[in-house]
VOVOLO-207961 format. One record per atom (N, C-alpha, C, O): residue in three letters; atom name; x, z, y. Coordinates in steps of 0.001 Angstrom, whole numbers. Example, Ala and Ser with C-alpha at 12.3 -4.5 7.8 and 13.67 -1.06 7.14 Angstrom:
! residues 2
res|atom|X|Z|Y
ALA|N|13190|7800|-5690
ALA|CA|12300|7800|-4500
ALA|C|13200|7800|-3300
ALA|O|14236|8465|-3319
SER|N|12850|7080|-2250
SER|CA|13670|7140|-1060
SER|C|12900|7870|30
SER|O|13409|8039|1138
***
This chain:
! residues 180
res|atom|X|Z|Y
MET|N|28254|-11555|-27176
MET|CA|26925|-11245|-26704
MET|C|25953|-12306|-27235
MET|O|26243|-13502|-27243
ALA|N|24798|-11822|-27676
ALA|CA|23763|-12729|-28174
ALA|C|23206|-13553|-27019
ALA|O|23111|-13075|-25889
ASN|N|22848|-14773|-27312
ASN|CA|22259|-15638|-26311
ASN|C|20878|-16030|-26802
ASN|O|20748|-16901|-27662
PHE|N|19858|-15401|-26270
PHE|CA|18489|-15670|-26676
PHE|C|17765|-16411|-25571
PHE|O|17807|-16013|-24407
SER|N|17110|-17477|-25940
SER|CA|16248|-18173|-24998
SER|C|14879|-17506|-25047
SER|O|14537|-16820|-26010
VAL|N|14114|-17719|-24004
VAL|CA|12734|-17254|-23978
VAL|C|11886|-18402|-24507
VAL|O|11796|-19449|-23866
PRO|N|11266|-18222|-25665
PRO|CA|10493|-19329|-26218
PRO|C|9255|-19641|-25382
PRO|O|8618|-18749|-24821
THR|N|8939|-20909|-25315
THR|CA|7718|-21338|-24633
THR|C|6565|-21306|-25632
THR|O|6774|-21144|-26834
ARG|N|5381|-21457|-25133
ARG|CA|4185|-21455|-25986
ARG|C|4315|-22482|-27100
ARG|O|3937|-22211|-28240
ASN|N|4842|-23651|-26785
ASN|CA|4953|-24724|-27782
ASN|C|6024|-24472|-28825
ASN|O|6077|-25175|-29834
GLU|N|6883|-23477|-28603
GLU|CA|7974|-23190|-29532
GLU|C|7668|-22038|-30486
GLU|O|8506|-21681|-31314
VAL|N|6481|-21457|-30377
VAL|CA|6139|-20313|-31217
VAL|C|5020|-20685|-32191
VAL|O|4386|-21734|-32067
SER|N|4798|-19812|-33148
SER|CA|3776|-20056|-34160
SER|C|2380|-20115|-33550
SER|O|2168|-19685|-32416
THR|N|1452|-20641|-34296
THR|CA|60|-20729|-33847
THR|C|-494|-19345|-33529
THR|O|-1199|-19175|-32534
ALA|N|-183|-18355|-34361
ALA|CA|-658|-16987|-34117
ALA|C|-71|-16448|-32816
ALA|O|-777|-15813|-32033
ASN|N|1209|-16696|-32582
ASN|CA|1833|-16237|-31343
ASN|C|1330|-17022|-30135
ASN|O|1264|-16476|-29034
GLN|N|975|-18287|-30319
GLN|CA|388|-19067|-29227
GLN|C|-917|-18420|-28762
GLN|O|-1189|-18351|-27563
ALA|N|-1717|-17950|-29711
ALA|CA|-2983|-17286|-29359
ALA|C|-2709|-16011|-28556
ALA|O|-3438|-15701|-27614
ILE|N|-1667|-15279|-28926
ILE|CA|-1303|-14069|-28177
ILE|C|-799|-14443|-26791
ILE|O|-1142|-13781|-25811
PHE|N|6|-15487|-26695
PHE|CA|460|-15968|-25386
PHE|C|-752|-16276|-24504
PHE|O|-771|-15920|-23326
ASP|N|-1763|-16939|-25075
ASP|CA|-2965|-17282|-24311
ASP|C|-3676|-16019|-23819
ASP|O|-4152|-15978|-22684
GLN|N|-3750|-14991|-24668
GLN|CA|-4386|-13725|-24273
GLN|C|-3581|-13045|-23165
GLN|O|-4157|-12531|-22205
LEU|N|-2266|-13040|-23292
LEU|CA|-1418|-12432|-22265
LEU|C|-1555|-13183|-20947
LEU|O|-1665|-12568|-19887
GLU|N|-1550|-14482|-21012
GLU|CA|-1699|-15315|-19807
GLU|C|-3031|-15004|-19129
GLU|O|-3099|-14891|-17905
LYS|N|-4076|-14869|-19919
LYS|CA|-5399|-14589|-19365
LYS|C|-5451|-13179|-18768
LYS|O|-6007|-12987|-17687
GLY|N|-4881|-12206|-19456
GLY|CA|-4955|-10817|-19008
GLY|C|-3974|-10450|-17914
GLY|O|-4326|-9734|-16976
LEU|N|-2736|-10936|-18025
LEU|CA|-1681|-10566|-17079
LEU|C|-1381|-11651|-16051
LEU|O|-796|-11379|-15002
GLY|N|-1781|-12870|-16355
GLY|CA|-1461|-13991|-15477
GLY|C|-170|-14683|-15858
GLY|O|164|-15725|-15295
PHE|N|566|-14114|-16812
PHE|CA|1801|-14716|-17308
PHE|C|2186|-14023|-18612
PHE|O|1626|-12985|-18964
VAL|N|3144|-14605|-19319
VAL|CA|3683|-13991|-20525
VAL|C|5049|-13418|-20149
VAL|O|5992|-14173|-19915
PRO|N|5163|-12085|-20088
PRO|CA|6470|-11507|-19748
PRO|C|7559|-11998|-20707
PRO|O|7332|-12117|-21911
ASN|N|8722|-12276|-20165
ASN|CA|9822|-12821|-20973
ASN|C|10154|-11965|-22192
ASN|O|10451|-12503|-23259
LEU|N|10107|-10651|-22049
LEU|CA|10452|-9803|-23188
LEU|C|9390|-9894|-24279
LEU|O|9718|-9855|-25465
TYR|N|8134|-10014|-23895
TYR|CA|7081|-10230|-24898
TYR|C|7282|-11589|-25580
TYR|O|7169|-11698|-26801
ALA|N|7578|-12612|-24793
ALA|CA|7811|-13933|-25374
ALA|C|8968|-13886|-26359
ALA|O|8929|-14542|-27400
THR|N|9987|-13119|-26035
THR|CA|11156|-12997|-26917
THR|C|10773|-12394|-28259
THR|O|11339|-12761|-29289
LEU|N|9822|-11476|-28258
LEU|CA|9327|-10913|-29518
LEU|C|8739|-12006|-30419
LEU|O|8712|-11858|-31641
ALA|N|8272|-13093|-29817
ALA|CA|7649|-14180|-30577
ALA|C|8662|-15021|-31342
ALA|O|8271|-15953|-32045
HIS|N|9957|-14717|-31225
HIS|CA|10927|-15350|-32129
HIS|C|10599|-14953|-33561
HIS|O|10939|-15668|-34504
SER|N|9947|-13828|-33719
SER|CA|9488|-13344|-35024
SER|C|8018|-13703|-35197
SER|O|7247|-13641|-34239
GLU|N|7638|-14068|-36376
GLU|CA|6243|-14389|-36680
GLU|C|5330|-13187|-36434
GLU|O|4186|-13362|-36014
ASN|N|5819|-11965|-36690
ASN|CA|4952|-10794|-36650
ASN|C|5263|-9779|-35563
ASN|O|4414|-8946|-35245
ALA|N|6436|-9825|-34995
ALA|CA|6862|-8757|-34084
ALA|C|5961|-8610|-32862
ALA|O|5640|-7487|-32475
LEU|N|5553|-9701|-32256
LEU|CA|4754|-9611|-31039
LEU|C|3414|-8939|-31314
LEU|O|3026|-8022|-30591
SER|N|2706|-9378|-32340
SER|CA|1408|-8754|-32640
SER|C|1580|-7314|-33100
SER|O|788|-6446|-32734
ASN|N|2606|-7056|-33895
ASN|CA|2849|-5681|-34332
ASN|C|3160|-4779|-33138
ASN|O|2619|-3678|-33032
PHE|N|4022|-5242|-32249
PHE|CA|4397|-4445|-31089
PHE|C|3198|-4192|-30182
PHE|O|2964|-3055|-29773
LEU|N|2439|-5229|-29866
LEU|CA|1301|-5061|-28973
LEU|C|236|-4151|-29573
LEU|O|-408|-3390|-28852
GLY|N|48|-4225|-30879
GLY|CA|-885|-3309|-31536
GLY|C|-434|-1868|-31388
GLY|O|-1238|-976|-31117
TYR|N|855|-1653|-31569
TYR|CA|1446|-322|-31430
TYR|C|1372|148|-29980
TYR|O|965|1278|-29711
ALA|N|1759|-702|-29062
ALA|CA|1809|-342|-27646
ALA|C|424|-98|-27063
ALA|O|272|720|-26157
ASN|N|-573|-786|-27563
ASN|CA|-1921|-671|-27023
ASN|C|-2807|265|-27841
ASN|O|-4021|311|-27641
GLY|N|-2197|1008|-28760
GLY|CA|-2965|1945|-29582
GLY|C|-3477|3111|-28756
GLY|O|-3023|3348|-27636
LYS|N|-4430|3831|-29327
LYS|CA|-5000|5001|-28655
LYS|C|-3950|6094|-28542
LYS|O|-3074|6225|-29397
SER|N|-4052|6874|-27475
SER|CA|-3098|7948|-27217
SER|C|-3804|9081|-26478
SER|O|-4752|8849|-25728
SER|N|-3341|10285|-26693
SER|CA|-3847|11431|-25930
SER|C|-3227|11468|-24538
SER|O|-3662|12243|-23686
LEU|N|-2224|10643|-24305
LEU|CA|-1568|10556|-23000
LEU|C|-2241|9482|-22153
LEU|O|-2578|8409|-22653
SER|N|-2431|9773|-20884
SER|CA|-2986|8775|-19973
SER|C|-1973|7663|-19746
SER|O|-793|7812|-20065
LYS|N|-2434|6559|-19198
LYS|CA|-1520|5454|-18861
LYS|C|-466|5929|-17861
LYS|O|692|5521|-17945
LYS|N|-851|6775|-16930
LYS|CA|87|7298|-15947
LYS|C|1152|8149|-16640
LYS|O|2336|8033|-16323
GLU|N|746|8997|-17580
GLU|CA|1710|9815|-18321
GLU|C|2635|8947|-19162
GLU|O|3820|9252|-19300
GLN|N|2103|7872|-19723
GLN|CA|2937|6957|-20496
GLN|C|3995|6309|-19606
GLN|O|5120|6075|-20049
GLU|N|3643|6022|-18359
GLU|CA|4619|5432|-17434
GLU|C|5714|6427|-17069
GLU|O|6854|6024|-16835
VAL|N|5392|7715|-17016
VAL|CA|6419|8743|-16807
VAL|C|7484|8595|-17886
VAL|O|8680|8561|-17595
ILE|N|7038|8509|-19128
ILE|CA|7951|8386|-20267
ILE|C|8717|7074|-20196
ILE|O|9935|7052|-20374
ASN|N|8003|5978|-19936
ASN|CA|8653|4664|-19886
ASN|C|9772|4618|-18846
ASN|O|10837|4056|-19103
LEU|N|9535|5201|-17689
LEU|CA|10550|5182|-16631
LEU|C|11741|6070|-16980
LEU|O|12891|5667|-16803
ALA|N|11469|7278|-17475
ALA|CA|12558|8203|-17805
ALA|C|13436|7647|-18927
ALA|O|14663|7689|-18831
VAL|N|12824|7132|-19973
VAL|CA|13588|6635|-21123
VAL|C|14314|5338|-20783
VAL|O|15453|5141|-21207
SER|N|13678|4458|-20030
SER|CA|14337|3205|-19649
SER|C|15566|3461|-18797
SER|O|16541|2712|-18870
GLN|N|15529|4515|-17985
GLN|CA|16703|4868|-17194
GLN|C|17819|5380|-18107
GLN|O|18975|4986|-17957
VAL|N|17476|6246|-19039
VAL|CA|18484|6753|-19987
VAL|C|19140|5589|-20714
VAL|O|20356|5574|-20901
ASN|N|18329|4608|-21127
ASN|CA|18831|3463|-21882
ASN|C|19348|2337|-20991
ASN|O|19779|1299|-21493
GLU|N|19310|2533|-19676
GLU|CA|19829|1577|-18707
GLU|C|19286|162|-18923
GLU|O|20038|-813|-18938
CYS|N|17971|73|-19088
CYS|CA|17334|-1221|-19326
CYS|C|16767|-1778|-18019
CYS|O|15719|-1333|-17550
SER|N|17458|-2739|-17442
SER|CA|17023|-3311|-16169
SER|C|15660|-3988|-16280
SER|O|14867|-3941|-15340
TYR|N|15386|-4609|-17412
TYR|CA|14091|-5272|-17587
TYR|C|12958|-4246|-17560
TYR|O|12002|-4392|-16800
CYS|N|13068|-3218|-18384
CYS|CA|11992|-2228|-18488
CYS|C|11886|-1382|-17228
CYS|O|10787|-958|-16868
LEU|N|12995|-1126|-16553
LEU|CA|12924|-411|-15284
LEU|C|12140|-1230|-14263
LEU|O|11316|-682|-13532
ALA|N|12387|-2518|-14209
ALA|CA|11656|-3386|-13286
ALA|C|10170|-3433|-13645
ALA|O|9305|-3240|-12790
ALA|N|9891|-3691|-14921
ALA|CA|8494|-3807|-15355
ALA|C|7739|-2500|-15137
ALA|O|6626|-2508|-14611
HIS|N|8330|-1386|-15533
HIS|CA|7604|-119|-15472
HIS|C|7600|505|-14083
HIS|O|6768|1369|-13804
THR|N|8505|90|-13209
THR|CA|8378|485|-11811
THR|C|7139|-187|-11228
THR|O|6353|450|-10528
ALA|N|6968|-1475|-11520
ALA|CA|5779|-2194|-11039
ALA|C|4507|-1612|-11647
ALA|O|3523|-1398|-10940
ILE|N|4523|-1357|-12948
ILE|CA|3338|-800|-13613
ILE|C|3067|612|-13103
ILE|O|1916|979|-12866
GLY|N|4118|1399|-12935
GLY|CA|3957|2758|-12427
GLY|C|3332|2779|-11042
GLY|O|2479|3618|-10753
LYS|N|3752|1866|-10196
LYS|CA|3144|1764|-8859
LYS|C|1675|1401|-8990
LYS|O|841|1878|-8220
GLY|N|1357|555|-9968
GLY|CA|-35|212|-10224
GLY|C|-851|1402|-10719
GLY|O|-2074|1428|-10579
GLN|N|-171|2378|-11292
GLN|CA|-828|3607|-11744
GLN|C|-881|4663|-10637
GLN|O|-1393|5761|-10855
GLY|N|-356|4340|-9457
GLY|CA|-465|5240|-8322
GLY|C|806|5952|-7908
GLY|O|780|6730|-6954
PHE|N|1922|5714|-8592
PHE|CA|3177|6336|-8192
PHE|C|3757|5604|-6982
PHE|O|3626|4387|-6860
THR|N|4395|6355|-6100
THR|CA|5106|5747|-4971
THR|C|6489|5315|-5455
THR|O|6910|5665|-6557
GLU|N|7182|4558|-4623
GLU|CA|8560|4156|-4935
GLU|C|9432|5394|-5158
GLU|O|10204|5449|-6115
GLU|N|9306|6382|-4275
GLU|CA|10105|7601|-4392
GLU|C|9805|8344|-5690
GLU|O|10711|8875|-6332
GLN|N|8543|8377|-6070
GLN|CA|8163|9047|-7314
GLN|C|8720|8317|-8529
GLN|O|9152|8956|-9488
THR|N|8717|6997|-8500
THR|CA|9289|6265|-9643
THR|C|10777|6549|-9765
THR|O|11305|6628|-10874
LEU|N|11454|6702|-8642
LEU|CA|12885|7021|-8682
LEU|C|13116|8406|-9272
LEU|O|14030|8593|-10075
GLU|N|12304|9365|-8886
GLU|CA|12421|10707|-9472
GLU|C|12174|10666|-10975
GLU|O|12930|11251|-11751
LEU|N|11131|9983|-11375
LEU|CA|10801|9905|-12805
LEU|C|11950|9288|-13594
LEU|O|12251|9723|-14706
ARG|N|12578|8294|-13028
ARG|CA|13740|7678|-13686
ARG|C|14873|8688|-13846
ARG|O|15645|8618|-14802
GLU|N|14967|9613|-12916
GLU|CA|16011|10637|-13000
GLU|C|15608|11785|-13930
GLU|O|16393|12706|-14159
GLY|N|14390|11731|-14462
GLY|CA|13960|12724|-15436
GLY|C|13310|13957|-14861
GLY|O|13374|15029|-15461
TYR|N|12685|13823|-13704
TYR|CA|11932|14944|-13146
TYR|C|10835|14418|-12230
TYR|O|10810|13239|-11877
ALA|N|9917|15330|-11848
ALA|CA|8821|14973|-10949
ALA|C|8528|16168|-10049
ALA|O|7710|17020|-10398
SER|N|9180|16238|-8908
SER|CA|8985|17358|-7989
SER|C|7560|17415|-7444
SER|O|7124|18458|-6956
PHE|N|6845|16320|-7522
PHE|CA|5512|16191|-6955
PHE|C|4391|16656|-7877
PHE|O|3235|16713|-7458
ASP|N|4724|17000|-9161
ASP|CA|3686|17395|-10117
ASP|C|4344|18181|-11254
ASP|O|5151|17628|-12000
THR|N|4008|19451|-11387
THR|CA|4688|20299|-12377
THR|C|4420|19860|-13815
THR|O|5304|19951|-14667
LYS|N|3215|19388|-14085
LYS|CA|2910|18941|-15452
LYS|C|3691|17673|-15787
LYS|O|4287|17573|-16860
LEU|N|3689|16709|-14875
LEU|CA|4452|15480|-15111
LEU|C|5953|15760|-15132
LEU|O|6707|15060|-15807
ASP|N|6383|16776|-14396
ASP|CA|7790|17165|-14415
ASP|C|8200|17572|-15831
ASP|O|9236|17132|-16331
ALA|N|7396|18403|-16468
ALA|CA|7710|18840|-17835
ALA|C|7773|17642|-18780
ALA|O|8610|17606|-19682
LEU|N|6892|16663|-18575
LEU|CA|6880|15461|-19413
LEU|C|8113|14599|-19148
LEU|O|8724|14087|-20086
ALA|N|8477|14437|-17891
ALA|CA|9661|13636|-17550
ALA|C|10927|14272|-18111
ALA|O|11787|13577|-18652
VAL|N|11042|15572|-17985
VAL|CA|12207|16282|-18531
VAL|C|12252|16095|-20050
VAL|O|13308|15805|-20614
PHE|N|11109|16261|-20701
PHE|CA|11041|16102|-22154
PHE|C|11457|14692|-22569
PHE|O|12277|14528|-23472
ALA|N|10894|13671|-21910
ALA|CA|11196|12285|-22271
ALA|C|12672|11968|-22076
ALA|O|13314|11389|-22952
SER|N|13196|12350|-20934
SER|CA|14594|12074|-20631
SER|C|15525|12794|-21607
SER|O|16446|12192|-22158
GLU|N|15277|14073|-21813
GLU|CA|16139|14840|-22713
GLU|C|16021|14356|-24156
GLU|O|17019|14313|-24876
THR|N|14817|13992|-24584
THR|CA|14640|13482|-25945
THR|C|15445|12210|-26143
THR|O|16086|12033|-27179
ALA|N|15417|11317|-25150
ALA|CA|16197|10080|-25245
ALA|C|17696|10378|-25195
ALA|O|18465|9838|-25990
LEU|N|18104|11230|-24267
LEU|CA|19533|11566|-24137
LEU|C|20084|12237|-25388
LEU|O|21220|11985|-25790
GLN|N|19272|13089|-25997
GLN|CA|19721|13858|-27161
GLN|C|19312|13210|-28489
GLN|O|19334|13849|-29541
ARG|N|18943|11940|-28415
ARG|CA|18574|11160|-29606
ARG|C|17560|11880|-30495
ARG|O|17757|12049|-31698
GLY|N|16469|12296|-29853
GLY|CA|15366|12893|-30589
GLY|C|15488|14381|-30823
GLY|O|14740|14949|-31619
LYS|N|16421|15019|-30140
LYS|CA|16621|16456|-30358
LYS|C|16630|17221|-29036
LYS|O|17663|17763|-28642
PRO|N|15471|17270|-28339
PRO|CA|15430|18049|-27100
PRO|C|15568|19534|-27442
PRO|O|15341|19945|-28580
SER|N|15937|20316|-26455
SER|CA|16063|21759|-26686
SER|C|14687|22374|-26935
SER|O|13660|21839|-26515
GLN|N|14698|23491|-27616
GLN|CA|13441|24212|-27848
GLN|C|12831|24637|-26518
GLN|O|11609|24663|-26379
GLU|N|13664|24968|-25547
GLU|CA|13177|25355|-24226
GLU|C|12409|24211|-23564
GLU|O|11394|24434|-22904
THR|N|12895|23001|-23743
THR|CA|12213|21838|-23157
THR|C|10870|21599|-23832
THR|O|9881|21301|-23162
VAL|N|10831|21728|-25144
VAL|CA|9557|21573|-25870
VAL|C|8598|22687|-25458
VAL|O|7419|22431|-25211
ASP|N|9092|23908|-25385
ASP|CA|8252|25038|-24976
ASP|C|7710|24836|-23563
ASP|O|6549|25142|-23292
ALA|N|8547|24322|-22663
ALA|CA|8118|24071|-21287
ALA|C|7033|22993|-21249
ALA|O|6099|23086|-20452
LEU|N|7146|21986|-22091
LEU|CA|6126|20936|-22168
LEU|C|4791|21540|-22604
LEU|O|3749|21254|-22015
LEU|N|4835|22367|-23627
LEU|CA|3610|23021|-24111
LEU|C|3054|23988|-23060
LEU|O|1840|24063|-22868
ALA|N|3922|24713|-22392
ALA|CA|3497|25660|-21358
ALA|C|2868|24945|-20159
ALA|O|2041|25521|-19452
ALA|N|3264|23686|-19934
ALA|CA|2723|22906|-18815
ALA|C|1312|22402|-19093
ALA|O|670|21835|-18208
GLY|N|826|22603|-20313
GLY|CA|-536|22186|-20625
GLY|C|-639|21074|-21647
GLY|O|-1740|20638|-21982
TYR|N|490|20612|-22143
TYR|CA|449|19606|-23196
TYR|C|241|20306|-24533
TYR|O|439|21515|-24650
THR|N|-155|19544|-25525
THR|CA|-459|20090|-26850
THR|C|479|19488|-27889
THR|O|1272|18597|-27583
ARG|N|384|19970|-29087
ARG|CA|1169|19381|-30180
ARG|C|810|17904|-30343
ARG|O|1676|17081|-30642
GLU|N|-463|17571|-30148
GLU|CA|-896|16174|-30230
GLU|C|-177|15329|-29186
GLU|O|302|14238|-29496
THR|N|-97|15818|-27961
THR|CA|553|15022|-26924
THR|C|2063|14957|-27125
THR|O|2698|13983|-26722
VAL|N|2643|15986|-27747
VAL|CA|4071|15909|-28082
VAL|C|4297|14757|-29055
VAL|O|5214|13955|-28878
VAL|N|3455|14680|-30083
VAL|CA|3578|13602|-31064
VAL|C|3350|12254|-30385
VAL|O|4105|11310|-30616
ASP|N|2324|12156|-29557
ASP|CA|2052|10891|-28867
ASP|C|3185|10527|-27909
ASP|O|3486|9346|-27737
ALA|N|3814|11514|-27290
ALA|CA|4956|11240|-26406
ALA|C|6108|10637|-27201
ALA|O|6783|9726|-26721
VAL|N|6336|11133|-28400
VAL|CA|7398|10575|-29244
VAL|C|7089|9113|-29580
VAL|O|7999|8286|-29634
LEU|N|5816|8793|-29804
LEU|CA|5458|7397|-30072
LEU|C|5739|6515|-28861
LEU|O|6232|5397|-29015
VAL|N|5433|7000|-27664
VAL|CA|5720|6221|-26457
VAL|C|7232|6062|-26285
VAL|O|7705|4989|-25911
ILE|N|7986|7121|-26556
ILE|CA|9450|7028|-26482
ILE|C|9950|5955|-27448
ILE|O|10825|5162|-27101
SER|N|9399|5933|-28648
SER|CA|9854|4930|-29625
SER|C|9485|3526|-29182
SER|O|10268|2593|-29356
GLU|N|8303|3369|-28614
GLU|CA|7855|2053|-28146
GLU|C|8760|1517|-27043
GLU|O|9189|364|-27106
ILE|N|9054|2327|-26043
ILE|CA|9886|1849|-24942
ILE|C|11325|1635|-25403
ILE|O|12022|765|-24881
THR|N|11764|2411|-26365
THR|CA|13119|2228|-26891
THR|C|13247|865|-27558
THR|O|14299|231|-27463
VAL|N|12205|407|-28225
VAL|CA|12223|-926|-28850
VAL|C|12488|-1996|-27794
VAL|O|13360|-2845|-27977
THR|N|11747|-1959|-26697
THR|CA|11934|-2999|-25683
THR|C|13249|-2810|-24930
THR|O|13882|-3791|-24539
ASN|N|13666|-1554|-24723
ASN|CA|14981|-1310|-24108
ASN|C|16075|-1948|-24954
ASN|O|16948|-2640|-24430
TYR|N|16026|-1718|-26235
TYR|CA|17051|-2252|-27138
TYR|C|16968|-3771|-27233
TYR|O|17994|-4452|-27242
LEU|N|15743|-4305|-27306
LEU|CA|15596|-5754|-27407
LEU|C|16187|-6434|-26179
LEU|O|16863|-7456|-26300
HIS|N|15938|-5877|-25005
HIS|CA|16527|-6480|-23811
HIS|C|18043|-6311|-23803
HIS|O|18769|-7212|-23383
GLY|N|18514|-5168|-24262
GLY|CA|19956|-4955|-24326
GLY|C|20657|-5970|-25205
GLY|O|21801|-6343|-24946
ILE|N|19973|-6415|-26238
ILE|CA|20539|-7402|-27165
ILE|C|20361|-8821|-26644
ILE|O|21289|-9628|-26700
THR|N|19173|-9126|-26139
THR|CA|18866|-10514|-25769
THR|C|19244|-10877|-24335
THR|O|19558|-12032|-24049
LYS|N|19215|-9905|-23445
LYS|CA|19529|-10121|-22026
LYS|C|18677|-11227|-21386
LYS|O|19156|-11966|-20527
VAL|N|17421|-11330|-21810
VAL|CA|16552|-12348|-21214
VAL|C|16329|-12032|-19733
VAL|O|16434|-10880|-19311
THR|N|16028|-13046|-18971
THR|CA|15836|-12922|-17535
THR|C|14699|-11954|-17223
THR|O|13636|-12004|-17841
VAL|N|14941|-11077|-16257
VAL|CA|13921|-10133|-15793
VAL|C|12949|-10901|-14908
VAL|O|13347|-11515|-13918
ASP|N|11670|-10860|-15273
ASP|CA|10665|-11605|-14519
ASP|C|9690|-10680|-13767
ASP|O|8528|-11027|-13558
PHE|N|10175|-9527|-13374
PHE|CA|9481|-8569|-12513
PHE|C|10414|-8303|-11328
PHE|O|11620|-8527|-11430
PRO|N|9864|-7828|-10205
PRO|CA|10755|-7466|-9094
PRO|C|11757|-6398|-9556
PRO|O|11383|-5444|-10239
ALA|N|13007|-6564|-9186
ALA|CA|14057|-5636|-9616
ALA|C|13746|-4230|-9147
ALA|O|13261|-4028|-8034
ALA|N|14028|-3260|-10002
ALA|CA|13880|-1850|-9631
ALA|C|15053|-1460|-8739
ALA|O|16169|-1955|-8897
ALA|N|14776|-568|-7806
ALA|CA|15831|-85|-6911
ALA|C|16900|623|-7706
ALA|O|16617|1249|-8727
SER|N|18117|525|-7244
SER|CA|19223|1216|-7883
SER|C|19165|2692|-7511
SER|O|18947|3034|-6349
LEU|N|19356|3553|-8479
LEU|CA|19370|4983|-8178
LEU|C|20545|5340|-7283
LEU|O|20452|6271|-6483
ALA|N|21628|4627|-7405
ALA|CA|22813|4898|-6580
ALA|C|22520|4643|-5105
ALA|O|23127|5268|-4235
LEU|N|21601|3735|-4821
LEU|CA|21279|3392|-3441
LEU|C|20094|4168|-2911
LEU|O|19800|4143|-1716
ALA|N|19406|4868|-3826
ALA|CA|18186|5573|-3429
ALA|C|18490|6859|-2692
ALA|O|17570|7572|-2290
***
């Protein structure tokens, strides 16, 4: 197993130090997984540019995807982070648990998105035609399908990075689905 430390501000490049300062100012801290990206000269800025790009999906819809895919990939870090972020977007604890399971009984449109995200991750980018059709029938467009794939790819990057580095989770732990 790889053993990755979380670099401090003084251990990263000048460009990454500036990003750390922006994260500290905006979030109040530098999340460990973001700091881990700073082992690379370019990864942190590239990732944040990608993650913060414009999307036809709302932040709440993006959290649906983040929770469903992080559960498929069993990423404790991203489940913790996106449960907290999802609650900040207005989801209840119970709703975040449903989204992690790949459905949303509380909203038919978000349900279609959760099913799509979960199935796309489970089937490695090959959801059934019925699932894609259901997403479109729920009111999403071809544009949002493409944007959903970008969000899936973004969360998969951090899921995989945590799976490799196993850096300490610095968000409140997400509830276990087995106990829910």
